[in-house]
N, C-alpha and C positions, 0 to 999 in steps of 0.2 A: 498847784499843789505845793506846799512848803516842804521841800526836801530836807531842810535842816531839822525840822521838827521830827520827821520820821527817823532820821539818823540818830538823833538823841535818844529817842525811844528804843531804838534797836540796841544801842550801847548799854542802856540801863538793864536790859534783860540779863538773867544769869547765863553764864557761858554753857553752851550745849556740848556734851562730849563729842569728839570727832566721830564721823561715820566710819564704818568698816572700809569703805572705799578710800577714804582719806588716809587711813592707817596703812593701806597697802600700796601707797604711792612709792615710786622709786626714789632712791636717795638723791639722784642727780636732778630731780624735778622739784625738790623742796629746798628752800634756802637752809643752809647749815646754821642752826641757832646755837650749837654747842661747841663750835670750834673757834671761839673768839680768843682774845688775848688773855693775859693773866687776871684781868678784872673779873668782877662778878658778872654772871650771865644776866642779860636783861630779862625782865618779867615777861612771861608769854602773853601774847595778845589774845584777847577774847575773840572767839569765833562767832560768827553769826549763827542765829538759830536756823536759818535756811541753809540747805546744802549747796549754796552757791558761793561764788567768790565774794569776798568781803571788800567793800569799797571804802577807801579812806576819804574819798571825795568824789564828786561827780566825774566820771570818765577816767578815774585813776585806779584800775585794778592792780592788786599786788599778789594775788594767788589765783592759780588757774586749775581748772579740772584736768585730771590726767587724760592724756590722749588714749584712744582705743588701742593703739599699738603697744602702749606700756603694759597692757594686761593680756596680750596675746602670747601664746606659748610657741616658741620656735625650737623644735627638737634639734639636738646636736647631730652632726653627720654620723650616720650609722657605721659602726666599725665593721671590719671585714669578718670578724669572728663573732659568734653569739655570746662569748664570755670574755672578760678582760684578760689581758696577758698576765702571766704569773707575777711580773714586777709590779703591775698596777694593783693586782689583788692584794699583794703584800702590804702596799701602802694603805689601801682601803681598810684592811683589817685592823689598823691601828687607830683609825679615826672614823667616826660615823659619817663625816662629810668632808669634802676637800677644802683646803684653805681658800678663803675668798681672795679674789684678785683685786687690784686697785680699781679696775674698771667697773666692777660689779660688787662693791662691798655692801653688806647688809647694814641696816640701821642699828646704831648703838643705843638707841633709846630703850626704855624698859618695856615698850609695847611689844607684843608678840608679832614676829614677822610672818608674812603670808607664806604658808607652806608651799613648797614646789610641787608641781603636778607629777604624779608617779608615772614613770615611763618604763618600757620593757628593759632598758639598759641603765636605769638610774642607779645611783650609788646605793640607795637604800635597799635595792633588790639584789645586790651582789653579796653572795654568802662568803664568809671568810674561807681562806684556803683550807683550814683544818676541818671544815664542815663538808667540803666537797668530797665526792667519791674518789677514792684512791685508785684511779684507773691503772696507773703503772704498777701499783702493789697487787692489784687483782691479776694482772698479766703474769706476775711472778709467784702467784700463790702455789703453783705446782712444783716450785723448786725450793730446795732447802737452803736456809740461811744460817741454821744452827750448826756450830762446829761438831757437836755431839752427834747430830743426825748425819752429817757428812761422814764421820768416822764409821757409823753403823752401816751406811750405804757402801763405803769402801770395803768394809769387811765382807759384806755380802757379795761384792764384786769379786773379791779374791776367792771366796768360797766356791763360786761357780754353780753350775746346775748339776743336780744329782742324776743318777741313772734311773729313769722312770720304769716302774714295774708294769705299767699298762699302756705301752705306746700304741698298741693295736686295739681297734674296737672289740670289746668283749661284752657278752651279756652276763647277767646274774649278779650284778653289784648295785647296791642302793646307797653307797656311802660317798657319793661324788660331791665335790664342792664347786662353787662358781664365784665370779666377781660380781659384786652389786652393780647393777646397771648393764651387765653383759651376760644374760642367762645362756647365751650360746656357747660360752666357754665352760669346760668341765675339767676339773683337776682331781687326780687320785689322792687319797689320804697321805701317801708317801711323799709326794711332791709338796703338798701343803705343809706337812710337818717339817720338811727339809728347807723349804724356800721361804714361806711366809710366817711360820710360827715364831712368836716373840720378836716381831718386827713392827714397824709403823704401818705396814700394809695389812696386818692381820684383821683389823676391824672392817676391812673392805671385802673379806672373804666370808661367804655364807654357804650353808649346806643347800644342795639342790633339793627341791621338793620330791616327794615320792615318785619314782619312775617305774615303768613296766620293766620287770626283771628280764624280759626277753629282748629289750632294746640294747643294741650293741653301741657302746660308748668307748671312746679312746681319750686318754689324758692329753690335754692340749700341749703341755710342756714336752711330752714324749713324742708327739706326732707332728708338731708344727715348728719347723725351724724359724719361720717368721715370728712366731710368738716368743721363742727363745731370744731372738735378736731384739725384739721389743723390750723384753725384761732386762737384758744386758744394757741397752741404751737408757732405760729408766734409771738403772744404778749409776751408769757412767755420767749422766747429766744431773745427778743428785735430785731427781724428782721425788716428791713425797706422795704421789698418788699413782694410780694405775691407768692413767689416761691413754697411754699408747696401747695397752692391751685392749681397752674398751674400743678404741678406734679401729683396731684390726678386726675385732669381732663385728663391728658395724660394717666394715668393708666386706667381710665374708657374707653377711646377711643381705647386703644390697647390691652385690655384683654377681655376675655369672661365675660359677666356680672355675678354677683353672683346670683345663682338660688334661694337664700333665703330659704323659707320653702318648695319649690317645689322640688321633687326628680328629679335629672338631672344627665347627664353624664358629668363629668369634670375631669381635672387633679387634683386629691385630695391630700391634705397634712394632716399630723397628728403629734402627739407628742409621744415621747418615755418615758416610765416610768423608775423607778430605775433599773429594771432588763433588760432594753433594748427592751422591747416589746412595740408595739404601743398601746396607750390608746384605749380601746374599745368604739365603738359607737361615736367617735369624728372625724369629717372630716371638713376641711376648704378648700375653693376654692383658686385657685392661685391668683385671683384678690385681695382677702382680704389679702393674704400673702404679696403681693407686697405693698399694702397700709400700712400694719404694719411695714414692713422693711423700708419704706421711712419715715414714721413719727417717728418711734422709731428705729433708725439705730443700736443700740446695739443688737437688736433682729434678726439681719441678720443670717439666718441659724437656727433660733429657731425652726421653723416648718420643718418637713422632709417629702419628698414625699413618699407616700405609695408605697408598692411593686406593680409590674406590674399587678398582678392578682386582686388587690383591687383598683388600682389607677383610673380605668375608670369605676367603678360601678356607680349605681344610688343611690345618697345620697342627703341629705339636708345639707346646710352649717351650721356648728356649731356656727359661729360668724356672723350670719346674723344680719343686722342692725335693722330689725323689730322684732327680738326676744327679749324676756324678759331677757335673759341671757347676752345680748350684753353688757350692762352697767357693770355688774359684771366682765365679762371677760376683758373688756377694762380697767377697773380700775386696775385689777390685772396685766395686761401687762404693764401699765404705771408705776406701783410700781416696777415691775421687771426691767424695763429700768432705772429708777432713782437709784435703788440700784446698778446696774452695773456701772452707771456713777460715783456714790459716791465712790465705791470701786476700780474703775479702773481695774476691772476684767470682765471676761465674765459673761453673765447673768446666774442666777441659775434658771433652769426651774421647780424645784420640787414644790415650792409653787403654781405655776399655774397648774401643773399636778394634785396636790391634789385637787384643786378647780374643775377642769374639771371632775375628777373621782367622786367627790361627787355629782356634778350636773347631770352627766349622769346616776347615779343610781336612780335619781328621775324622775317622770313622767313630761315631759315638759308641760309648760302651754299651754292650748288650747284656751286661750283668750276668745272671745265671742261665741265660738262654744258650743252649749248646748248639754250636755251629760245626758242621762237617766241612772240612777243607778250608777253614779260615786261616788267616795269616796272623801270627802272634809274635810278641817278644817273649823269650824264655831263656833259661840257662840250658846249655847242651847237656849237662849232667843232671838237670832236674826238669825233664820235659813236662811234668805235670803242673809246673808253675807257669801257666800261660797268662800273659798280660796283654790287654788291648793297647792300641796307640794312645788313647785318651788317658788311661790310668798310668801308662808308662811315663808320659810327659808330666803328669801331676805328682807321681809318687817316686818313681825310680830316677828320672832324669836329674832332679835336684841333688840326689845323693851321688850321681855320676859326676856332676860338676865339682863335688867335694872330694872326688877320687876315693870314695869308699869301696873297699875290696868286694863286698858282696854285690853291690850295685854294678860294679864294673864287669861282672861275670855274665850279665844279660847280653843277648844279641842286640846290636844297635839298630838293626833293620828287622822288619817283620818277615817271618818265614813260616812255611807250613810245618805242622807237627805230624810226624809219621807214626802210624800205629795208634791213632787216637781212638779207635773203636767207634762208639756211638757219638763221638764229637767232643769238642772242647769248649770251655767257657772262660771268661775272665776271672782270675783268682783275686786280684787286688781291688775289686770294687767294694768288697765287704770291709766293715770296720774291724772285724776280728782279724782278718788276714793282714790288714795294714798295720795293726798293732804288732802282730807276729813279725812282719817284715822289719819294722823299726827296732824291735828287740834284737833281731838277727844282725842288723846294721851296727847297733851299739856294741854287741858282744862279739861281732865278727864271727858269727856261728852259722856256717852254711848248712851243717848237718841238722841243726834245729829247724831251719827253714825247710829243708827237704823233707823231714819227718812230718811236719805239720801240713805241708802241701800234699803229701801222699795220703794222709788221713782224710783230708777234705775231699780229695779226688775220689777215694773209695766210697765215702758217704754220699757224694753227689751221684755217682753211678748207681749205687744201690737204691737211693730214693727216686732217681729218675726212672729206673726200671719198674719199681713199684707203682709209680704214678702212671706209667704207660699201661701197665696191666690193669689198673683200675679204670682207666679210660676205655679200654677195650671191653671190659665187663659192662660198663655203663652203656656202651653202644649196643651190646648184645641184649641186655635187659630191656632197653628201650624198644627194640624190635619185638620182643616177646610180651610187651605191655605188662610189666611187673607192677606190683603194688607200691604204695608210698613208703612202706617200711623199708623195702630194699633200697629205694632211692635215698632215703635218709641215712641208711647205713653206709652207702658209698660216699655220700657227702661228708660224713663224719671221718671216714678213713682218709679222704683227700685233705681235710682240714688238719688231721694229725700229721700227715706228711709235711704240709706247709709249716705247721708250728715247730716241728722238730728241726727242719732246715733253717728256719729263721732264728730259732732260739739257740741252737748249738753251733751252727756253721757260718752264719752271716755276721 
């Protein structure tokens, strides 16, 4: 066969456009025809019509098929995170693709380069920073950044909470309000008007649906000190929503209620002292633990569950809201939380442990329960002003340390009260008597304190006597199998006695 004839015929054919495979060849496998000197570029050679290397002569190939490796995709090493770092994303947002390196520069010819294969972490799939979800911003959506809003919240903080008109559950009202998302909360119109009206929180307040008028409902602001603390923390932290209130409502719905001063079986928690032992005679229910950890997050893990043998015993809750020690305990917990925030360290439990150990060594206040033969702090010239050890330490002793004359008149040790009749009860557990005591301290007016104490003692004896008479009548009527009307009448009289005592004397 005459090879020269075939080669001449092949050269005479019109040049066939390069195949897609040839156009996708890597730059380093094709001789660079455009990087010559300042002279004119040589004319391009005609390619063969066959997709094979062109021969300039027998056995002298000048162009080769690309190897299979040249068209394989080798992914880059997978990064540790699924998204690029912020510094990388910032660069990528300015350019659609990274600048080519010297080792892998794309062809500068007018032909379209082969597109890169899409990968999970390719540059084309990375969204600019501005289009990504603002996670940090979402975390702070609950907090105010506007100076005007901060001023409004500070004004509400200074205003404080009003005196609620419906702190106790009462029937016969259908004008209750609630927080959207927390239907278990109920607020009376007075608290809504004083606290939420004309604030950024008002759109979150709605009327409760029609209720049975016989249902007894109490205002959450008036009856729950936990909710009042959540509201004050909302203002103090410049929050713009009622998340803390909703969270407390959720805890109330999903936890066993606090037993208060009634002995009950619960999952009990306690405190460890310096030696690692649990503080004696101190128990706190899981519901209150959850509330503390939600409102004061640095105290998470502060309370420890008691061992199995003691965790399910019958106890009363040490941080019950109706107890006189609640305010002292809560103030100490808030101080511990704030110290932890300021130091950026874990909370130091020892100051609170010392307070609890000191309190548990004292007899807890029995409030208005009358005791015969009890031991009390009192003034020798005002024997009706009997004060228990717990309230003496909380109310009177701070004034004694200031050398206030009225406080210095109390006996420093507990003593029996002679001629007490049907018994004595603590006078300074009530908010009303504590205000009277503070006024007497400020005005140094012992006569005013003696007069108010005598009035309260006379009312207490009178109402206690009426209460005992009604109880005796109830027992007698129960033996005689009386009707429901008489029983309802007795219950209404007992309720009137309780309402008079709480409204006028506590």
